[in-house]
N, C-alpha and C positions, 0 to 999 in steps of 0.2 A: 822358796820354796817351802808353803807353810804345810807341816802335818800334823793329820789328826790323828787320834786315839782310838784303835780299832777294838781293844779290851773293855770288858764291862768292870770295872774295877769294885768287886763285892768280896768283903771278908765271907759271907756264906757260903759263896761261890768253893770254895776249895774244900771247906767241911764236908757239905753235901756230897760234893764228888768223889771226896777220899772215901767217904763212910757208903756209898753207894756201890763203888768201883769195888771195894771190898766184898760188899755183900753179894751184889748181883752181877759184878763186870761192865767194862766200859761201853758196851753195845746197849745195854739196857739203859745207862745214864744218857747216850747220844739221844737215843730216842725222845727225849725229852728237851732237847735241845733246838732250835729254830736252823730248819733246813731251807734251803733256797739255791738258787743258781745263780753266781756272781762271777762277773770277770773284772780284773785289773790288768788295764793294757796301757803298756808304755810303748812310747814312741822311740824306737831305738837309735841311740846318738842322736837326739832329736836336733839340735841346732846346728850340728855338722850335715845330719842327712838333708834338710832343708838346702843349706847350701850348697850340696851336692846335685841335687835337683834342678836347683836356679840354674843350674850350670850344664845340664844335660849329663851329668854325671851318674855314675852309679853309686848309692851311697854306701854298698857293702864290700865294695871293691877299689873305691879312692881313696888313697890316704890324704885327709883332708883335714886339719886344725882351724877353729875358731878362736882367734889368739886379739885378746884385748890390744894389743899392738902390735898391727901389721906386719911392721917393718923390721918384726926382731931384733929390735934394739937392746933385748934382756931386760927391758923394764916391766913389759907387761906380762900376763899369766894365759894359759892355755884355760876357755872358756868349756870347750869342748873338742872331740877328737872321735875321729871316725873310728869304726870298729877294725878297718887296715891301718889307720895311722898306730892306734893302740899295738896289733898284732906286731906288724915290721918296725916300727921305732920305739916301741913299749912307752909311748907318751903317755901321762894321766891328767886327769883334768886337774886344774889348778898348777901345773907345773910351770915353772919360772921359764922364759925365754933363753937364758943361757942351757938352759936344759934340753932345749930343744934341737936335733942334728941339722946339721946344714945340708940337705941333701934337695937337690934339684928334682925328684919325684914327691917330694910333701909340698901341699898347696895350702898355702896360710891365708887366712880373708879373717876380715873386722868382722863384730857380729854386729847384728841388726835385729835388735829386740822386737821392734815392730810388729816386723815380719816373723816374727816367732809367735809373737802373740796371733796374728792375723792367723796364723796356720793352724795354730791350735785351737782357734775358735773352728775351723771350718772341719777341723776332726771330729769335734765334739756334735757339732750339728750333722756329720754322719752316722755317729752314734746314735742319734736321736730316731733314727730310722728302726732300730732294734728295742730301743727301749724307751720309757719318759722318765726313767730314773738312773739319770745320768749325773754322776758327782764327780765333778775337777779334783784330783789328789794333789797334782801339780801342773806346771805348765805342761810336763811332757808324760802326765800318767791320768787316768782317769778310771773311776769304779762305775761297772755296767751293773745293776741288778735286774739281771733277766729271768726270775723265778717265775714271772707269768705268762710270759714271752717267748724265752728260747725256742718252745716246740714248734711254733710258726715258720722257722727259719731253719729249721734242719734235722733230723734225725736223732744226733747227739750232742753235747756241748762244745766235744770238739769239733764237727762240722760245723756249728753255726759263728765259732771263734774262726775258723778259715775261712768263713765266708765274709766276714768283717774284715780279715788283715787284707783279702783279695780286693774288697771295697773301698778302702783305705789308699792301698797302692796303685788301683785302678785309677781314683781319681785326684790322687795329689803326690804317687811317686814315692810313699813313705813307708817304709818298714815298720810294723808293729811288732811286738810278743805280748802274748796273752797268759795270765793266769788265771784258774779255774777253780772255783772253790765252792763249797757250802755255805762259805759264809765269807764276807771281804777276810778277814784274816787268814783264811785258807788259798784265796786268791793271792793274796800278796805275798805269802810262802812258797806258793806254785810259780811265782812269777820270777821270783829271785832267786830261787834253789835249780828250777829246773827249766824253764820257760827261755830263761837266757842264755842257755848252755848248750840247746841243742838244735836239731838243724832246720826244725819247722816250727819254732818259737813258740810253743805251746807247750803247757805245763799243768797237770790238774793232781790236787788232791781233795779228796775227801774223807767223812770221817772213819770209812772202813780202813783207809789205806794211809793213816796218820802214823801206826808203828813202822809201815815199810818207807813213807817218803819225810819224816821228820824226825823220829826217832835215830836212824842211822847216822846225822848230820854230827861230825865229831868237833868242828870249830865252831864253837859258841856265837861268835863274832860273826858269824853267816847268817844268823837269823836276825831278821829286822827286829829291833828294839833293845838290842843285848848289843853295848859297845865296848871297848876295851876295858873301861875301869868295871862295867859290870860284870865281866866277864873274869875278872881279876876276885872280886868280891865273892863270885859263884864257885870260883875256883877254891877259895878257903875253905870252902863250906862242903868240899871234897865233890863240888860239880863240874865236870870237865866237857861234858857231852850232852846232847838233847835227849838220849835214855835215862842219864842219870837225873837230869832236870825231872821229867817224867814221873820219876821211880822215887823222888825224893819225898821225906815225911813234910808233905806241905804245912803242918804245924812250926816245922824249924824254921822252914823257909820264909813264913811271915813274921817269925818272931826275929828274925835279921833284917829282914827287908821289907816288911810293912805291906802297903797293900802292891807296891811294886813286887814283891813276891807272888802274890796271888796271881799279877798280869802274866808272870813268867811263865807260873804252873800251867795255866790256862793256855799261853803260846805252845808249849810241849804237848797237850793233848789238843790243838787245833780246836780250840772252842772260842767263841767270841759272839755276844749278844749284841753288839751295835747296830744301830738303826741309823744306815749311813742319811738317810735326809733331816735328820737331827743333826745341828750343831752341837758339837761339844765345845762348851766356854773353858777358855785356860785355867787352871788352877791358882795362877798366882800370874794375872793379868801385869806386862810390863811394855814397854814404851822403849825403842831404842834404835840405832843405827850402827853401821859400822863401814869400814872403808879399808880396801888392799891398796895402800899408798902406790903410786906411777915408779916409784924408786926408794931406795934406802934413805929414811932421814937420820940423819948424823947431828943436826943441832937442835937443841930445846927449843930453840925459837920458833924453828920450821914445825916443829913436834906439835906445840902450844898453840899455833895457827890453827892446824886441823882441827885438834881437840875444841877451839872453840868454833869452829865452824860447825861441827858434829853437834857439838852441845847445843848452838841454835837452832838447828834442825829438828835436834829430839823435841826441846822446849816448845818450839811452836806447834807440833804436834799434838803435846800435851796442851797447850793452851786451846789449841782448836776443839779440843774433847773437853774444855774446861775441866782439867781435872788439875789435882797436885801429886808432888810426891813425897814420900818418906824414905824412899833408900836411893842412893845414883851409885850407878858401877861403872867400873873403867876397866878395860882388858886392852894390854898391849902385847903383841909378838914380834919378835925379835927378827930380822934378818936371818936367813937362812945361811948367808955367806959367813959368819961370824957364831956361827953353831960351838956349843963348848959343853962337851959330854956330862962335867960335874955340873952344869948349870942347866933351871929349865930356860927354855927358850921364850917363855911370857912371863905373865905376872897378872893377875886377876883380883881386885880388891872393893870391897864396897864399903860405902858410909852411911850411919843413919842420922835423918836430919829431921830438923821440926817441918810438918806440911808446907811444900812451898812449891809453886809454880814461878818462882822469880827466876831468871834467868840468870842476874848476875851471881844470886846465890849458890845455884845450882853449876853453875861454870867453877865457882870460887873451891867449892866442895871439889869437884873433879881436877882440876889444876892441882889441890893439896895434896890428892892420892896419887899424881903421877909425879909429883916431886919428890914425894918421899919414897917411891918405891924403883922408880926410874933408876938402871944402875949405869948408864951413860952408852949401852950398847946402842948400833942404830936399829931401827924402828921400821917395819913394815906392815903392819897393821893395825888398827885402832878402832876398838870398839867401846861404845857410850851408853848405857840404857837406865831408864829410871823408871822403878819399882813398886810395891804397895800404893799402888796410885789409887783416889779417891774423889768422889765427885769435890768440886770446887764449891763448898755452899757455905762457907763461910772461913772466918780465920781466927787463930787463938790472938786474942788479945796479949797486946806487950806495951809496957809502959814509955819502953824505949826506942820503938821500931815498929813500924806498920808495913806490910806487906805491899799493900795498896798505895804506894809512893809514887813519884813522878815517873822512876824508870820505870815501873811494872805499867804505867798506864802508856810510855811510851811504846812499851812492846808490844802491848795489844794495839797499839796503832799500826805499827811495823807488820804486825801479821795480817791484819785486815786489808793494806796493801797489798802483801803478796800472794793474799788470797784473791784479790780482784785481778791485780796486772801481772801476776807472775813471780816466782820467787827473787830473780833479777832485778825487780822494778825497784828495789830498795837492798841495799845490803851494806856491811860493815866495812870500814876501811881496810881492816884488818884482813880481808880477803886479798886484796891486793899486793900483800906482804910475798917473800918468796918463800915457796911451800905451799900456799894458799891453793885449795882444789876446788872453792865453791862454785866459781865462774865456770868452770870445764866439765863440772859434773852437774849445773842445773840443766843441762839437756839431754842426760842420760836416763836410760829406761832401765830401772831395775839394776842400776851401776857399771850399765852397759852402752853403747851405743846404738841411738832406737833404731839408726837407718831410715830408710824409706819402704814403708809397706807393701807398695805397689812398683816396687822395681823388678 
């Protein structure tokens, strides 16, 4: 799922806010901020709920798991778990098959990504009855700007949210949770902190309730945008909860964290100036792909087979966009079966290279990284990306080598054939080796079985 950026990253924001807050108070400053009515609506345990409804089962009371290998051989992983599966069996998304209890009450089904996409489109079509400003946030979340239309459908934002929930449930049988706020950030925090944890699945945060709804949060990682590493960095600055984050000297925060510091400070005060209708371009564009392997890969030849396959897919996308890369990146995650407390369970490294879109050269660099840092432990996850992309408008001349050689032209022909006839129309014999995943994954959607959207 690709996530957007809610916060307007501006150094001047925290300085103006800090000065105004000290001089006139927070409410005076909030009066200068944009005020609207936004709802961030999440489909509760979306994939699992869809599967329950398709079987005539209650998505809130049925213990069901969407599993990438439905025979529970231990080689797959949990794609989604229903609320009851999480409650009774403590199952988490991305759990492995061997972690799932053998219990006759637990229903395990394979994913059907095409069906989930179809349902997502139907849900968003329902949302357009209430506003023409609907922005999909992920396959199971959407942001609705109801600033100018909510009063047509109820006497309060909560009443409108309840109406939308009933509408979705009546037509599709799916349960939704709704976060409400005066800006998209407040709606997101209301969803994560409150709507997902109460009986009516609705939460609301406004500028006036920020001190009551955001500042009491004790775990920094409960807040959208703060991961474990960022929480540790904030801890080193003496910040351990949201109240402390909201009352830290912002000059100190930006001195240590830069623009990220201003984003976090704005989050603590519930401030967001984003226009959800305008796409936010990524600061550092990259193209990549990753795979969770179907089993533990022990042998170097098998691992390198998949590395070559993923590299070919990434380079094909680069060529499709007529780009070239200056940085290649490889991340390897080891099998959880071989976890050692004194060793990291992964490694991730990058190489800077002359600008190129040559698959052979990129593959060589990535294999070099792997052979240098792999310590022999079984591998379960491989991620490859190319960064610092630029238009392929020319090439650096070299007396001894030209990137526009016969190999490069062959890659272009292969890319054209695949674009016209599909990825499996032509492939490397390398994919026929033991461990190859290209053929099996060619028909997947989002890395999982597409299934039949009309089943």
